C-alpha positions in Angstrom: 3.5 5.6 3.1 2.0 5.8 6.6 4.1 4.1 9.3 3.2 3.4 13.0 6.4 3.4 15.1 6.3 1.8 18.5 9.0 1.6 21.1 8.2 0.2 24.6 11.6 -0.8 25.8 11.9 2.2 28.2 8.6 4.0 28.7 6.2 4.3 25.8 7.0 6.0 22.6 4.7 6.1 19.6 4.6 8.0 16.3 2.6 8.0 13.1 4.5 9.2 10.0 3.0 10.0 6.6 6.1 10.0 4.4 8.2 12.7 6.0 5.4 14.4 8.0 4.9 13.5 11.7 1.1 13.1 12.3 1.3 12.0 15.9 4.0 11.7 18.5 3.6 10.4 22.0 6.4 9.8 24.6 6.1 9.1 28.3 9.0 7.6 30.2 6.9 6.4 33.2 4.0 5.0 31.1 2.7 1.4 31.8 3.2 -0.2 28.4 0.7 -3.0 28.4 -2.0 -1.0 30.1 -2.1 1.9 27.7 -0.4 0.9 24.4 -3.5 0.0 22.4 -5.6 2.9 23.6 -2.8 5.4 22.9 -2.4 4.0 19.3 -6.2 4.2 18.8 -6.4 7.8 20.1 -3.4 8.9 18.0 -4.9 7.5 14.8 -8.4 8.9 15.5 -6.9 12.4 16.1 -5.8 12.2 12.5 -8.9 10.7 11.0 -7.2 7.3 10.6 -7.8 3.7 11.5 -5.2 0.9 11.7 -6.2 -0.2 8.2 -4.9 3.2 6.9 -1.4 2.3 8.2 1.0 0.8 5.6 3.7 -0.5 8.0 4.5 -0.9 11.6 8.0 -0.4 12.9 9.2 -1.4 16.3 12.4 -1.6 18.3 13.8 -4.7 19.9 15.1 -3.9 23.3 14.9 -4.7 27.0 11.5 -4.9 28.5 8.7 -7.4 28.9 6.3 -6.1 26.3 
């Protein structure tokens, strides 16, 4: 199962997991979330020959922040 993980409560943190293997990991504390979120997701998927339709689930955190 491929999972896209997103946390934007403090900085921007993304990962793509394929079962227990990390395909993509991105973490920047000073990143502007709304400006870069979609392009970073797209780049991470493309680096692994994937599109959003190849992702089975999306996991996100619920925390402080406006995005």
